[in-house]
N, CA and C atoms as a LAMMPS dump frame, in Angstrom:
ITEM: TIMESTEP
0
ITEM: NUMBER OF ATOMS
678
ITEM: BOX BOUNDS ff ff ff
-5.0000000000000000e+02 5.0000000000000000e+02
-5.0000000000000000e+02 5.0000000000000000e+02
-5.0000000000000000e+02 5.0000000000000000e+02
ITEM: ATOMS id mol type element x y z
1 1 1 N -316.467 127.765 162.24
2 1 2 C -317.391 126.599 162.535
3 1 3 C -317.226 125.286 161.811
4 2 1 N -316.848 124.318 162.453
5 2 2 C -316.756 122.977 161.776
6 2 3 C -317.958 122.544 161.309
7 3 1 N -318.057 121.722 160.183
8 3 2 C -319.259 121.274 159.825
9 3 3 C -319.745 120.091 160.685
10 4 1 N -320.992 120.246 161.014
11 4 2 C -321.442 119.255 162.119
12 4 3 C -322.217 117.939 161.489
13 5 1 N -322.255 116.83 162.145
14 5 2 C -322.975 115.8 161.675
15 5 3 C -324.523 116.127 161.454
16 6 1 N -325.341 115.468 160.731
17 6 2 C -326.656 115.602 160.853
18 6 3 C -327.161 115.078 162.209
19 7 1 N -328.326 115.674 162.638
20 7 2 C -328.789 115.056 163.856
21 7 3 C -329.747 113.818 163.602
22 8 1 N -329.703 113.011 164.581
23 8 2 C -330.379 111.851 164.581
24 8 3 C -331.761 112.13 164.588
25 9 1 N -332.765 111.401 163.774
26 9 2 C -334.098 111.641 163.823
27 9 3 C -335.024 110.237 164.194
28 10 1 N -335.982 110.402 164.769
29 10 2 C -336.756 109.205 165.251
30 10 3 C -337.046 108.327 164.079
31 11 1 N -337.225 107.04 164.352
32 11 2 C -337.183 105.973 163.326
33 11 3 C -338.478 106.01 162.73
34 12 1 N -339.606 106.014 163.594
35 12 2 C -341.132 105.977 163.14
36 12 3 C -341.562 107.251 162.541
37 13 1 N -342.381 107.254 161.603
38 13 2 C -343.155 108.48 161.126
39 13 3 C -343.993 109.128 162.123
40 14 1 N -344.494 108.25 162.951
41 14 2 C -345.398 108.896 164.148
42 14 3 C -344.588 109.668 165.051
43 15 1 N -343.308 109.224 165.592
44 15 2 C -342.459 110.018 166.327
45 15 3 C -342.027 111.245 165.676
46 16 1 N -341.672 111.406 164.213
47 16 2 C -341.338 112.369 163.589
48 16 3 C -342.373 113.416 163.311
49 17 1 N -343.614 112.905 163.392
50 17 2 C -344.757 113.885 163.151
51 17 3 C -344.884 114.542 164.536
52 18 1 N -344.744 113.843 165.659
53 18 2 C -344.879 114.335 166.993
54 18 3 C -343.902 115.365 167.24
55 19 1 N -342.635 115.274 166.955
56 19 2 C -341.547 116.363 166.972
57 19 3 C -341.962 117.554 166.093
58 20 1 N -342.285 117.262 164.846
59 20 2 C -342.77 118.252 163.984
60 20 3 C -343.89 119.074 164.476
61 21 1 N -344.727 118.409 165.003
62 21 2 C -345.892 119.217 165.578
63 21 3 C -345.527 120.06 166.892
64 22 1 N -344.63 119.546 167.636
65 22 2 C -344.275 120.373 168.733
66 22 3 C -343.435 121.57 168.253
67 23 1 N -342.672 121.563 167.328
68 23 2 C -341.85 122.645 166.723
69 23 3 C -342.667 123.595 166.029
70 24 1 N -343.714 123.032 165.3
71 24 2 C -344.449 123.928 164.577
72 24 3 C -345.439 124.778 165.549
73 25 1 N -345.962 124.207 166.652
74 25 2 C -346.609 124.745 167.599
75 25 3 C -345.824 125.894 168.451
76 26 1 N -344.558 125.572 168.705
77 26 2 C -343.738 126.712 169.197
78 26 3 C -343.498 127.8 168.304
79 27 1 N -343.227 127.451 166.879
80 27 2 C -343.096 128.428 166.001
81 27 3 C -344.205 129.424 165.828
82 28 1 N -345.52 128.852 166.121
83 28 2 C -346.715 129.663 165.944
84 28 3 C -346.878 130.552 167.163
85 29 1 N -346.375 130.241 168.342
86 29 2 C -346.293 131.067 169.542
87 29 3 C -345.217 132.157 169.408
88 30 1 N -344.157 131.948 168.67
89 30 2 C -342.993 132.961 168.666
90 30 3 C -343.337 133.933 167.507
91 31 1 N -343.795 133.33 166.298
92 31 2 C -343.964 134.078 165.073
93 31 3 C -345.464 133.956 164.731
94 32 1 N -346.402 134.613 165.569
95 32 2 C -347.796 134.499 165.108
96 32 3 C -348.321 135.209 163.991
97 33 1 N -347.43 136.313 163.574
98 33 2 C -347.939 137.127 162.488
99 33 3 C -347.178 136.971 161.171
100 34 1 N -346.389 135.814 161.199
101 34 2 C -345.542 135.597 159.931
102 34 3 C -346.237 135.735 158.492
103 35 1 N -345.858 136.238 157.603
104 35 2 C -346.516 136.296 156.24
105 35 3 C -345.519 136.374 155.089
106 36 1 N -345.916 136.363 153.991
107 36 2 C -345.037 136.454 152.977
108 36 3 C -344.231 137.857 153.012
109 37 1 N -342.967 138.018 152.775
110 37 2 C -342.109 139.139 152.827
111 37 3 C -342.186 139.839 151.648
112 38 1 N -342.56 139.319 150.491
113 38 2 C -342.629 140.026 149.201
114 38 3 C -343.947 140.747 149.206
115 39 1 N -343.71 142.157 149.013
116 39 2 C -344.877 143.107 148.988
117 39 3 C -345.649 142.835 147.73
118 40 1 N -346.95 142.713 147.78
119 40 2 C -347.863 142.447 146.499
120 40 3 C -349.257 142.795 146.779
121 41 1 N -349.932 143.05 145.612
122 41 2 C -351.353 143.473 145.736
123 41 3 C -352.01 142.321 145.116
124 42 1 N -351.625 141.562 144.33
125 42 2 C -352.471 140.545 143.578
126 42 3 C -351.454 139.309 143.163
127 43 1 N -352.117 138.398 142.523
128 43 2 C -351.364 137.013 142.014
129 43 3 C -350.335 137.625 141.009
130 44 1 N -350.527 138.438 140.126
131 44 2 C -349.479 138.742 139.176
132 44 3 C -348.216 139.424 139.808
133 45 1 N -348.564 140.239 140.822
134 45 2 C -347.328 141.018 141.471
135 45 3 C -346.552 140.051 142.171
136 46 1 N -347.246 139.04 142.911
137 46 2 C -346.505 138.025 143.762
138 46 3 C -345.759 137.085 142.848
139 47 1 N -346.342 136.672 141.724
140 47 2 C -345.713 135.793 140.897
141 47 3 C -344.496 136.398 140.212
142 48 1 N -344.439 137.627 139.77
143 48 2 C -343.396 138.336 139.215
144 48 3 C -342.246 138.571 140.331
145 49 1 N -342.766 139.105 141.469
146 49 2 C -341.774 139.302 142.585
147 49 3 C -340.976 138.078 142.954
148 50 1 N -341.724 136.962 142.997
149 50 2 C -341.027 135.614 143.318
150 50 3 C -340.136 135.083 142.261
151 51 1 N -340.274 135.339 141.053
152 51 2 C -339.365 135.024 139.936
153 51 3 C -338.093 136.037 140.347
154 52 1 N -338.399 137.259 140.471
155 52 2 C -337.219 138.207 140.688
156 52 3 C -336.506 137.932 142.061
157 53 1 N -337.029 137.182 142.925
158 53 2 C -336.233 136.872 144.196
159 53 3 C -335.179 135.812 144.03
160 54 1 N -335.201 135.12 142.968
161 54 2 C -334.114 134.132 142.722
162 54 3 C -332.663 134.745 142.92
163 55 1 N -331.891 134.189 143.891
164 55 2 C -330.547 134.689 144.195
165 55 3 C -330.487 136.223 144.411
166 56 1 N -331.5 136.703 145.199
167 56 2 C -331.719 138.076 145.599
168 56 3 C -332.525 138.175 147.003
169 57 1 N -332.187 139.144 147.79
170 57 2 C -333.048 139.3 148.919
171 57 3 C -334.543 139.88 148.599
172 58 1 N -335.483 139.341 149.475
173 58 2 C -336.736 140.024 149.363
174 58 3 C -336.797 141.49 149.491
175 59 1 N -335.914 142.036 150.448
176 59 2 C -335.825 143.428 150.615
177 59 3 C -335.402 144.279 149.311
178 60 1 N -334.422 143.517 148.596
179 60 2 C -334.09 144.343 147.312
180 60 3 C -335.047 144.254 146.334
181 61 1 N -335.759 143.097 146.173
182 61 2 C -336.981 143.015 145.351
183 61 3 C -337.906 143.764 145.68
184 62 1 N -338.32 144.192 146.808
185 62 2 C -339.295 145.049 147.464
186 62 3 C -338.855 146.575 147.052
187 63 1 N -337.661 146.696 146.873
188 63 2 C -337.149 148.135 146.477
189 63 3 C -337.415 148.648 145.143
190 64 1 N -337.597 147.66 144.315
191 64 2 C -337.77 147.84 142.795
192 64 3 C -339.229 147.712 142.216
193 65 1 N -339.884 146.676 143.025
194 65 2 C -341.314 146.497 142.513
195 65 3 C -342.166 147.537 142.407
196 66 1 N -342.179 148.495 143.395
197 66 2 C -343.177 149.563 143.288
198 66 3 C -342.982 150.439 141.802
199 67 1 N -341.724 150.521 141.37
200 67 2 C -341.405 151.289 140.145
201 67 3 C -341.979 150.403 139.075
202 68 1 N -341.672 149.085 139.137
203 68 2 C -341.897 148.14 138.107
204 68 3 C -343.51 148.067 137.939
205 69 1 N -344.351 147.836 138.897
206 69 2 C -345.622 147.662 138.83
207 69 3 C -346.344 149.012 138.683
208 70 1 N -345.831 150.074 138.793
209 70 2 C -346.412 151.255 138.71
210 70 3 C -346.431 151.507 136.925
211 71 1 N -345.237 151.133 136.335
212 71 2 C -344.99 151.219 134.92
213 71 3 C -345.889 150.117 134.307
214 72 1 N -345.93 148.904 134.806
215 72 2 C -346.474 147.707 134.181
216 72 3 C -347.464 147.046 135.204
217 73 1 N -348.53 147.438 135.403
218 73 2 C -349.31 146.74 136.446
219 73 3 C -349.984 145.529 136.137
220 74 1 N -349.983 145.099 134.932
221 74 2 C -350.634 143.839 134.676
222 74 3 C -349.919 143.054 133.439
223 75 1 N -350.265 141.854 133.257
224 75 2 C -349.395 141.08 132.293
225 75 3 C -349.622 141.768 130.879
226 76 1 N -350.659 142.17 130.433
227 76 2 C -350.537 142.868 128.992
228 76 3 C -349.67 143.957 128.969
229 77 1 N -349.655 144.875 129.931
230 77 2 C -348.562 145.943 129.819
231 77 3 C -347.237 145.476 129.967
232 78 1 N -346.932 144.576 130.764
233 78 2 C -345.435 144.137 131.042
234 78 3 C -345.203 143.304 129.732
235 79 1 N -346.01 142.674 129.21
236 79 2 C -345.64 141.896 127.776
237 79 3 C -345.295 142.848 126.773
238 80 1 N -345.806 144.005 126.786
239 80 2 C -345.459 144.978 125.713
240 80 3 C -344.329 145.952 126.076
241 81 1 N -343.869 145.717 127.365
242 81 2 C -342.77 146.705 127.683
243 81 3 C -341.451 146.307 126.912
244 82 1 N -340.743 147.548 126.779
245 82 2 C -339.344 147.557 126.13
246 82 3 C -338.343 146.623 127.015
247 83 1 N -337.648 145.73 126.407
248 83 2 C -336.829 144.972 127.333
249 83 3 C -335.729 145.754 128.016
250 84 1 N -335.218 146.777 127.222
251 84 2 C -334.357 147.656 127.819
252 84 3 C -334.871 148.384 128.99
253 85 1 N -336.054 148.802 129
254 85 2 C -336.785 149.492 130.185
255 85 3 C -336.883 148.639 131.259
256 86 1 N -337.203 147.418 131.008
257 86 2 C -337.37 146.528 132.005
258 86 3 C -335.871 146.232 132.714
259 87 1 N -334.892 146.062 131.948
260 87 2 C -333.577 146.054 132.546
261 87 3 C -333.134 147.012 133.269
262 88 1 N -333.4 148.341 132.971
263 88 2 C -333.017 149.556 133.708
264 88 3 C -333.824 149.306 135.114
265 89 1 N -335.001 149.071 135.161
266 89 2 C -335.587 148.871 136.36
267 89 3 C -335.108 147.786 137.234
268 90 1 N -334.951 146.592 136.715
269 90 2 C -334.382 145.447 137.336
270 90 3 C -332.789 145.451 137.633
271 91 1 N -332.182 146.497 137.234
272 91 2 C -330.736 146.433 137.334
273 91 3 C -330.25 146.19 138.671
274 92 1 N -330.88 146.786 139.577
275 92 2 C -330.166 146.698 141.131
276 92 3 C -330.349 145.209 141.722
277 93 1 N -331.021 144.312 140.893
278 93 2 C -331.212 143.101 141.503
279 93 3 C -330.237 141.969 141.105
280 94 1 N -329.31 142.237 140.092
281 94 2 C -328.432 141.21 139.669
282 94 3 C -329.12 140.39 138.8
283 95 1 N -328.37 139.822 137.84
284 95 2 C -328.92 138.788 136.67
285 95 3 C -330.072 139.579 136.077
286 96 1 N -330.062 140.873 136.061
287 96 2 C -331.289 141.699 135.481
288 96 3 C -331.659 141.495 134.144
289 97 1 N -330.643 141.014 133.216
290 97 2 C -331.121 140.791 131.959
291 97 3 C -331.967 139.524 131.893
292 98 1 N -331.422 138.376 132.455
293 98 2 C -332.266 137.161 132.529
294 98 3 C -333.513 137.365 133.177
295 99 1 N -333.607 138.227 134.317
296 99 2 C -334.851 138.239 135.098
297 99 3 C -335.909 139.087 134.1
298 100 1 N -335.417 140.11 133.509
299 100 2 C -336.096 140.98 132.489
300 100 3 C -336.761 140.117 131.439
301 101 1 N -336.06 139.149 130.85
302 101 2 C -336.522 138.262 129.818
303 101 3 C -337.556 137.37 130.49
304 102 1 N -337.283 136.903 131.728
305 102 2 C -338.216 135.973 132.328
306 102 3 C -339.646 136.681 132.6
307 103 1 N -339.673 137.767 133.168
308 103 2 C -340.95 138.314 133.561
309 103 3 C -341.615 138.79 132.063
310 104 1 N -340.885 139.218 131.243
311 104 2 C -341.292 139.494 129.922
312 104 3 C -342.121 138.4 129.31
313 105 1 N -341.365 137.152 129.218
314 105 2 C -341.94 135.986 128.582
315 105 3 C -343.149 135.47 129.396
316 106 1 N -343.021 135.457 130.767
317 106 2 C -344.12 134.949 131.568
318 106 3 C -345.458 135.806 131.394
319 107 1 N -345.089 137.097 131.246
320 107 2 C -346.199 137.983 130.789
321 107 3 C -347.01 137.767 129.544
322 108 1 N -346.035 137.526 128.563
323 108 2 C -346.671 137 127.199
324 108 3 C -347.45 135.723 127.259
325 109 1 N -346.824 134.86 128.049
326 109 2 C -347.525 133.479 128.252
327 109 3 C -348.829 133.615 128.926
328 110 1 N -348.992 134.488 129.987
329 110 2 C -350.138 134.775 130.69
330 110 3 C -351.169 135.389 129.857
331 111 1 N -350.807 136.289 128.89
332 111 2 C -351.764 136.928 127.91
333 111 3 C -352.293 136.116 126.939
334 112 1 N -351.394 135.104 126.295
335 112 2 C -351.555 134.457 125.216
336 112 3 C -352.14 132.881 125.623
337 113 1 N -351.822 132.496 126.728
338 113 2 C -352.27 131.081 127.211
339 113 3 C -353.292 131.101 128.28
340 114 1 N -353.353 132.166 129.063
341 114 2 C -354.405 132.255 130.146
342 114 3 C -355.068 133.546 130.317
343 115 1 N -355.603 134.009 129.083
344 115 2 C -356.352 135.284 129.102
345 115 3 C -355.873 136.402 130.139
346 116 1 N -354.5 136.49 130.393
347 116 2 C -354.064 137.518 131.087
348 116 3 C -354.247 137.336 132.628
349 117 1 N -354.756 136.101 133.002
350 117 2 C -354.92 135.75 134.452
351 117 3 C -353.709 134.747 134.842
352 118 1 N -353.27 134.83 136.169
353 118 2 C -352.362 133.958 136.768
354 118 3 C -353.287 132.699 137.048
355 119 1 N -352.807 131.589 136.532
356 119 2 C -353.504 130.257 136.85
357 119 3 C -353.223 129.866 138.284
358 120 1 N -354.33 128.977 138.584
359 120 2 C -354.317 128.623 140.076
360 120 3 C -353.899 127.286 140.304
361 121 1 N -353.216 126.489 139.341
362 121 2 C -352.779 125.131 139.625
363 121 3 C -351.296 125.102 139.282
364 122 1 N -350.573 124.224 140.02
365 122 2 C -349.21 124.097 139.91
366 122 3 C -348.759 123.709 138.541
367 123 1 N -349.507 122.716 138.052
368 123 2 C -349.335 122.212 136.585
369 123 3 C -349.197 123.287 135.696
370 124 1 N -350.13 124.231 135.753
371 124 2 C -350.138 125.413 134.785
372 124 3 C -349.093 126.377 134.949
373 125 1 N -348.844 126.676 136.419
374 125 2 C -347.831 127.8 136.85
375 125 3 C -346.639 127.358 136.338
376 126 1 N -346.138 126.053 136.551
377 126 2 C -344.796 125.756 136.346
378 126 3 C -344.532 125.677 134.761
379 127 1 N -345.308 125.985 133.798
380 127 2 C -345.149 125.999 132.416
381 127 3 C -344.631 127.442 132.213
382 128 1 N -344.81 128.341 133.093
383 128 2 C -344.351 129.721 132.748
384 128 3 C -342.866 129.832 132.96
385 129 1 N -342.202 130.76 132.256
386 129 2 C -340.657 130.948 132.247
387 129 3 C -340.389 131.393 133.604
388 130 1 N -339.42 130.892 134.221
389 130 2 C -338.776 131.104 135.499
390 130 3 C -339.654 130.662 136.659
391 131 1 N -340.652 129.817 136.353
392 131 2 C -341.587 129.459 137.519
393 131 3 C -341.199 127.844 137.692
394 132 1 N -340.815 127.575 138.893
395 132 2 C -340.651 126.143 139.297
396 132 3 C -341.523 125.73 140.403
397 133 1 N -341.389 124.712 141.084
398 133 2 C -342.358 124.448 142.014
399 133 3 C -342.392 125.338 143.198
400 134 1 N -341.247 125.753 143.53
401 134 2 C -341.033 126.669 144.789
402 134 3 C -341.768 127.886 144.486
403 135 1 N -341.753 128.527 143.391
404 135 2 C -342.375 129.892 143.017
405 135 3 C -343.943 129.574 143.106
406 136 1 N -344.262 128.449 142.325
407 136 2 C -345.644 128.002 142.198
408 136 3 C -346.383 127.949 143.512
409 137 1 N -345.642 127.273 144.439
410 137 2 C -346.185 127.064 145.832
411 137 3 C -346.37 128.355 146.588
412 138 1 N -345.39 129.177 146.48
413 138 2 C -345.603 130.719 146.917
414 138 3 C -346.812 131.277 146.411
415 139 1 N -347.141 131.188 145.168
416 139 2 C -348.321 132.013 144.554
417 139 3 C -349.485 131.252 145.078
418 140 1 N -349.638 129.934 145.07
419 140 2 C -350.674 129.133 145.439
420 140 3 C -351.12 129.313 146.877
421 141 1 N -350.121 129.304 147.661
422 141 2 C -350.419 129.216 149.034
423 141 3 C -350.689 130.813 149.609
424 142 1 N -350.079 131.777 149.107
425 142 2 C -350.382 133.149 149.498
426 142 3 C -351.492 133.837 148.745
427 143 1 N -351.874 133.408 147.711
428 143 2 C -352.944 134.066 146.823
429 143 3 C -354.382 133.308 146.772
430 144 1 N -354.035 131.854 146.474
431 144 2 C -355.181 131.221 146.093
432 144 3 C -355.573 130.232 147.374
433 145 1 N -354.88 130.153 148.468
434 145 2 C -355.15 129.446 149.511
435 145 3 C -354.891 128.061 149.278
436 146 1 N -354.04 127.57 148.292
437 146 2 C -353.852 126.248 148.072
438 146 3 C -352.48 125.747 148.707
439 147 1 N -352.607 124.872 149.867
440 147 2 C -351.477 124.507 150.765
441 147 3 C -350.204 124.052 149.701
442 148 1 N -349.2 124.625 150.246
443 148 2 C -347.914 124.143 149.52
444 148 3 C -346.647 124.293 150.479
445 149 1 N -345.674 123.579 150.364
446 149 2 C -344.249 123.584 151.007
447 149 3 C -343.493 124.266 150.04
448 150 1 N -342.878 125.476 150.512
449 150 2 C -341.901 126.08 149.823
450 150 3 C -340.644 126.077 150.364
451 151 1 N -339.549 125.204 149.784
452 151 2 C -338.405 124.876 150.461
453 151 3 C -337.324 125.734 149.71
454 152 1 N -337.274 127.018 150.495
455 152 2 C -336.146 127.901 149.903
456 152 3 C -335.019 127.571 151.01
457 153 1 N -333.95 128.514 150.96
458 153 2 C -332.746 128.211 151.508
459 153 3 C -332.93 127.983 153.071
460 154 1 N -333.832 129.021 153.636
461 154 2 C -333.902 128.888 155.071
462 154 3 C -334.785 127.575 155.432
463 155 1 N -335.854 127.277 154.809
464 155 2 C -336.659 126.164 155.11
465 155 3 C -335.874 124.816 154.943
466 156 1 N -335.067 124.701 153.829
467 156 2 C -334.324 123.537 153.689
468 156 3 C -333.302 123.468 154.853
469 157 1 N -332.588 124.443 155.259
470 157 2 C -331.565 124.435 156.295
471 157 3 C -332.041 123.979 157.544
472 158 1 N -333.217 124.588 157.898
473 158 2 C -333.761 124.154 159.19
474 158 3 C -334.479 123.031 159.332
475 159 1 N -335.195 122.594 158.164
476 159 2 C -335.652 121.203 158.221
477 159 3 C -334.688 120.168 158.422
478 160 1 N -333.604 120.36 157.825
479 160 2 C -332.42 119.374 158.102
480 160 3 C -331.909 119.376 159.693
481 161 1 N -331.825 120.822 160.066
482 161 2 C -331.324 120.721 161.54
483 161 3 C -332.4 120.2 162.442
484 162 1 N -333.672 120.338 162.04
485 162 2 C -334.807 119.763 162.938
486 162 3 C -334.939 118.156 162.577
487 163 1 N -334.293 117.766 161.611
488 163 2 C -334.238 116.304 161.372
489 163 3 C -335.601 115.876 160.823
490 164 1 N -336.317 116.962 160.085
491 164 2 C -337.444 116.609 159.272
492 164 3 C -336.998 116.056 158.064
493 165 1 N -335.998 116.162 157.512
494 165 2 C -335.573 115.654 156.312
495 165 3 C -333.851 115.683 156.254
496 166 1 N -333.358 114.942 155.397
497 166 2 C -331.942 114.91 155.288
498 166 3 C -331.645 115.274 153.703
499 167 1 N -332.763 115.46 153.059
500 167 2 C -332.632 115.855 151.602
501 167 3 C -332.088 117.241 151.374
502 168 1 N -331.119 117.483 150.509
503 168 2 C -330.7 118.65 150.085
504 168 3 C -331.304 119.181 148.803
505 169 1 N -332.14 118.309 148.189
506 169 2 C -332.864 118.704 146.935
507 169 3 C -334.066 119.112 147.43
508 170 1 N -334.598 120.329 146.815
509 170 2 C -335.671 121.034 147.277
510 170 3 C -337.06 120.188 147.177
511 171 1 N -337.125 119.657 146.007
512 171 2 C -338.236 118.905 145.663
513 171 3 C -338.53 117.513 146.445
514 172 1 N -337.374 116.876 146.627
515 172 2 C -337.393 115.719 147.635
516 172 3 C -337.726 116.164 148.942
517 173 1 N -337.159 117.31 149.477
518 173 2 C -337.193 117.732 150.796
519 173 3 C -338.854 118.119 150.87
520 174 1 N -339.377 118.764 149.889
521 174 2 C -340.86 119.059 149.9
522 174 3 C -341.62 117.911 150.172
523 175 1 N -341.456 116.912 149.263
524 175 2 C -342.258 115.587 149.682
525 175 3 C -342.108 115.06 150.983
526 176 1 N -340.938 115.198 151.591
527 176 2 C -340.805 114.535 153.061
528 176 3 C -341.603 115.481 153.852
529 177 1 N -341.503 116.875 153.795
530 177 2 C -342.264 117.72 154.657
531 177 3 C -343.697 117.416 154.575
532 178 1 N -344.156 117.151 153.358
533 178 2 C -345.562 117.093 153.123
534 178 3 C -346.074 115.851 154.055
535 179 1 N -345.29 114.989 154.132
536 179 2 C -345.705 113.813 155.175
537 179 3 C -345.816 114.12 156.641
538 180 1 N -344.985 114.992 156.81
539 180 2 C -344.892 115.344 158.411
540 180 3 C -345.847 116.419 158.868
541 181 1 N -346.206 117.387 157.982
542 181 2 C -347.108 118.497 158.47
543 181 3 C -348.474 118.243 157.792
544 182 1 N -349.508 118.773 158.527
545 182 2 C -350.829 119.051 158.02
546 182 3 C -350.93 119.942 157.016
547 183 1 N -351.684 119.791 155.897
548 183 2 C -351.712 120.857 154.843
549 183 3 C -352.164 122.113 155.225
550 184 1 N -352.88 122.206 156.272
551 184 2 C -353.576 123.652 156.611
552 184 3 C -352.496 124.329 157.186
553 185 1 N -351.37 123.888 157.545
554 185 2 C -350.381 124.832 158.096
555 185 3 C -349.115 124.808 157.271
556 186 1 N -349.045 124.228 155.944
557 186 2 C -347.882 124.366 155.177
558 186 3 C -347.339 125.66 154.862
559 187 1 N -348.187 126.368 154.369
560 187 2 C -347.892 127.808 154.065
561 187 3 C -347.291 128.603 155.06
562 188 1 N -348.12 128.73 156.05
563 188 2 C -347.675 129.585 157.261
564 188 3 C -346.35 129.084 157.997
565 189 1 N -346.178 127.729 157.969
566 189 2 C -345.074 127.271 158.582
567 189 3 C -343.77 127.434 157.84
568 190 1 N -343.881 127.654 156.546
569 190 2 C -342.855 128.115 155.846
570 190 3 C -342.527 129.486 156.217
571 191 1 N -343.556 130.364 156.268
572 191 2 C -343.238 131.774 156.682
573 191 3 C -342.522 131.714 158.064
574 192 1 N -343.082 131.068 159.036
575 192 2 C -342.425 131.081 160.345
576 192 3 C -341.099 130.542 160.328
577 193 1 N -340.883 129.588 159.535
578 193 2 C -339.492 128.975 159.557
579 193 3 C -338.372 129.888 158.9
580 194 1 N -339.011 130.458 157.958
581 194 2 C -338.004 131.495 157.145
582 194 3 C -337.756 132.689 158.288
583 195 1 N -338.794 133.136 159.084
584 195 2 C -338.463 134.131 160.074
585 195 3 C -337.581 133.77 161.074
586 196 1 N -337.644 132.51 161.54
587 196 2 C -336.635 131.925 162.394
588 196 3 C -335.375 131.778 161.87
589 197 1 N -335.326 131.324 160.585
590 197 2 C -334.022 131.307 160.006
591 197 3 C -333.297 132.561 160.047
592 198 1 N -334.008 133.763 159.599
593 198 2 C -333.379 134.948 159.453
594 198 3 C -333.006 135.559 160.912
595 199 1 N -333.937 135.482 161.856
596 199 2 C -333.674 135.966 163.122
597 199 3 C -332.651 135.295 164.061
598 200 1 N -332.805 134.026 164.024
599 200 2 C -331.948 133.226 165.005
600 200 3 C -331.082 132.078 164.532
601 201 1 N -331.748 131.116 163.721
602 201 2 C -330.877 130.07 163.142
603 201 3 C -330.299 130.351 161.802
604 202 1 N -329.063 131.024 161.932
605 202 2 C -328.495 131.55 160.791
606 202 3 C -327.542 130.349 160.191
607 203 1 N -327.228 130.568 159.018
608 203 2 C -326.595 129.419 158.347
609 203 3 C -325.225 129.128 158.819
610 204 1 N -324.366 130.333 158.992
611 204 2 C -323.014 129.859 159.4
612 204 3 C -322.943 129.663 160.986
613 205 1 N -323.616 130.505 161.856
614 205 2 C -323.643 130.404 163.078
615 205 3 C -324.894 130.526 163.815
616 206 1 N -325.681 129.548 164.008
617 206 2 C -327.056 129.64 164.606
618 206 3 C -326.902 130.187 165.968
619 207 1 N -327.779 131.099 166.363
620 207 2 C -327.685 131.831 167.729
621 207 3 C -328.513 130.844 168.748
622 208 1 N -328.063 129.589 168.952
623 208 2 C -328.731 128.721 169.967
624 208 3 C -328.905 129.31 171.235
625 209 1 N -328.179 130.245 171.654
626 209 2 C -328.352 130.868 173.071
627 209 3 C -329.419 131.525 173.242
628 210 1 N -329.931 132.019 172.068
629 210 2 C -331.286 132.832 172.089
630 210 3 C -332.507 132.203 171.379
631 211 1 N -332.34 130.886 171.14
632 211 2 C -333.476 130.169 170.51
633 211 3 C -334.38 129.677 171.345
634 212 1 N -335.716 129.948 170.989
635 212 2 C -336.879 129.5 171.842
636 212 3 C -337.057 127.924 171.509
637 213 1 N -336.412 127.246 170.689
638 213 2 C -336.56 125.988 170.453
639 213 3 C -335.647 124.922 170.993
640 214 1 N -334.745 125.345 171.814
641 214 2 C -333.656 124.668 172.192
642 214 3 C -334.047 123.153 172.8
643 215 1 N -335.192 123.244 173.556
644 215 2 C -335.592 121.85 174.173
645 215 3 C -336.217 120.97 173.149
646 216 1 N -336.328 121.469 172.005
647 216 2 C -337.13 120.509 170.861
648 216 3 C -336.077 120.334 169.741
649 217 1 N -334.935 121.019 169.588
650 217 2 C -334.155 120.962 168.473
651 217 3 C -333.066 119.748 168.623
652 218 1 N -333.157 118.938 167.735
653 218 2 C -332.135 117.726 167.877
654 218 3 C -330.804 118.181 167.503
655 219 1 N -330.612 119.389 166.817
656 219 2 C -329.218 119.888 166.511
657 219 3 C -328.82 120.765 167.587
658 220 1 N -329.373 121.121 168.702
659 220 2 C -328.9 121.954 169.756
660 220 3 C -327.472 121.619 170.241
661 221 1 N -327.36 120.396 170.63
662 221 2 C -326.152 119.911 171.14
663 221 3 C -325.059 119.627 170.211
664 222 1 N -325.36 119.702 168.775
665 222 2 C -324.394 119.727 167.868
666 222 3 C -323.708 121.21 167.626
667 223 1 N -324.372 122.197 167.966
668 223 2 C -323.971 123.469 167.734
669 223 3 C -323.584 124.417 168.957
670 224 1 N -324.209 124.04 170.005
671 224 2 C -323.979 124.856 171.241
672 224 3 C -322.697 124.691 171.799
673 225 1 N -321.824 123.558 171.583
674 225 2 C -320.723 123.298 172.107
675 225 3 C -319.545 123.733 171.155
676 226 1 N -319.909 124.376 169.96
677 226 2 C -318.945 124.848 169.088
678 226 3 C -318.563 126.289 169.225
């Protein structure tokens, strides 16, 4: 497939919000039960799982976290874990040495700086090893009910195809999406967008023929003719 031009987007913010509202409403109809794909029981488990998901599929993370959290169910126990033992458990994920150090160090920080509790603010979360805005927003939105836009690969790709943003930098894209979408749907819209990206709007060859958003998508004409 040849690289396509970016779709045109309405000039006014009002028009862009209207298109975004129509797309998010359709996503809600198609994916009413979307939720975080990382299996977790509490804030600590989701925090660690999200850190581990960097450059790795959620399915692969879910395959190792039961063993990890059975052995080290809380920050205090993970902070005391032998680094070699963590590496053995995380070996299937790739970059397992760096990830073992990251979860060990963030566990230490939770114990020493936050009394063993996962903080509920973005400013505090991003002080932890391996935690950026994306990871922090995942935890805040799915555990603490604090709205946040999580611009992962799928959300970034589809947001550009829907002309919500032209930004490739996740933080800049997050700020643009914040202006378009009401806060109360930020978290769930990210889940629905991810589900749509996985099911239909693939990176290399979007399945436009089976897409329920064809009448709303400004990129449809760019891809359907290829």
